[in-house]
N, C-alpha and C positions, 0 to 999 in steps of 0.2 A: 503493500499500500504506499510504502515511500517513494515509488518510481513515480516520475511525472506521467500524466495522463496518456501522453502520446507512448510512452516506453510500454506502459501497462497493454496498450491498445495492439502495440505489436507482438508482445510476448503472447497476449490472447491469441491473436492471429497464428502465430508460430505454433502454439499448442494444439490449436483446434482445425486448423486448415487441411489437415490429412486424415483427421479423424473423425471428424463429424460430417455424417451424410447431408446434413442440412445447409453446409456452410460451402455456399458456391459464389463466394463473395466477389461482386463486381464493386462492392463497397471500399473493399481493401484496396483493390486497382484504383478506383476514383481518389482514395485518400492517401495513396502511394505516390498520385500525380504530383503532388506538394513536395516530394522528396529531392526531385530534380527536373530540368527542365529536358533532360535525357529520357527519365522515365516518362513523363508527359508525351514527348515527341514519338516515342518507340510504341505507345499505346493507341491503336485505331481510334478508340473512343475518346481519350485524352486530346489525341490530335484533333479530331473534329470540333470538340469543343474549344479548344484553344483557338482554331481558325474562326469559329462562330464569333469568339470574344474579338479577335483582333477585327473581323470584320466591322463589329459594331465600333471600334476605335479607327476605323478607316487606316488601318495598316497591316492587312492580311498579305501584302506584297511581300512582306518579310519571311514569313512562314512559307509562302510558294516558292520564293527563291530559294530558300534553304532545301527545299524538298526538289526543286528543279536540280540543284547541285548535286545533292545525295543520288538521284537517278543518273545524271550526267557521269558521275564518277564510275558508275558501273559499267559503262559503254565499252563495248570491244570492237566494234568496227569501225576503222578510221575514217569512214565516210559519214558514218552516224556523229562521230564526235566532232566533225565540222558541223554538220547542219544543226546538230544539237547546241552546240557554242554559240552559233550565230543565233538561234532562237532565244537562248537565254541573254545573250547581248541585246538583241533588238527588245525583247520583252521588260529587260531590269535594267539594263546598265545605261545604254546610250541615252545622251540629253533627250528628253521629252518621250521616254518610252512609255508605254502605256502602264507599266506596273514598277515604274522608277524607283529603286531602293535608295536609301540615303546614305551612301559611303562619300568619305574624301576624295578631293581631287586627284591624289598621287594613287590611290587603289585603283580608281575609273580610270584614270590617264594610263596606267600600267596594262589594265585590260584592253583599253582601246589600241594600244600599240601592238599588243600580241594576239589579238583576236582572229587575225588572217592565217595564223598556223597556230589554232589552239592545242592545248594539252591538257590532259585530263585533271590536272592540278590548276590551271589557268583562273578558275574563279575561288580557289581555296582563302585567299587574303581577304577578298568581299563575304565570303561565307563565313568565316570566324567573325569578322565584325557584326555581321547580321547576327549570328548566332549570340554573341556578346550581349549585343543590342536586345535582344528577346530575352537572355538571362536576366539580365541585371535591370531592366526595364518593364516589358510586356510582361513576363512571367509573374513577378511579385505582383503587379496590379491583377492578373488573371485570378490568383489565389485569394486576393482582397474581393474580388468582384462577388455580386449577388449571384450570377449565374454560377460560378464555382460552388459557392456556399449551399445552393439551392440543389444541385447534383450530389453533393456531399449528404445532404440532409434527406433526399430521396432514396439514396442507397442506404444510408443508415434506417431508415422507416422499412425498406424492402428486407434488409436483414433482420430487423426484429421480429418481422412477419414470419420469415422462414424459422426462425429460433422457437417463436410462439405461434402456432399455425391457428390456434384457436382465438387469437385477437381479432 
């Protein structure tokens, strides 16, 4: 009982996760999103909730750029590398791009100079900047948002009903 509530909850989840047939918690997942922006981005529902939140703040281009870069880094074909790089550049980087991301002049200029012969790492610096912006700025606001609090509350209520089906 001397543990903080979050630690107690984690211990509780660890103890019951594999033992209890009623515990199929996406509440645990929803609450786990607060652990890190990586946990959030790696979870399909977390990513969807974060995107919706970013849309409400008119900054969804950040997560869209980050996802485009993640996809781009998995590209195998050299012709696809060129076409995907051009698409990312025209969508997110070039001046007046429809989803222009907010990156510094030096990073933008470096990409512009190298886009004619793109490599799989050509967007790494920009992706790091955008990731950092999301992690330090958007992510904490998401965790404080009513939308996130509502999701956690809904999941907690669903879990209570699973534990106590007679309610």
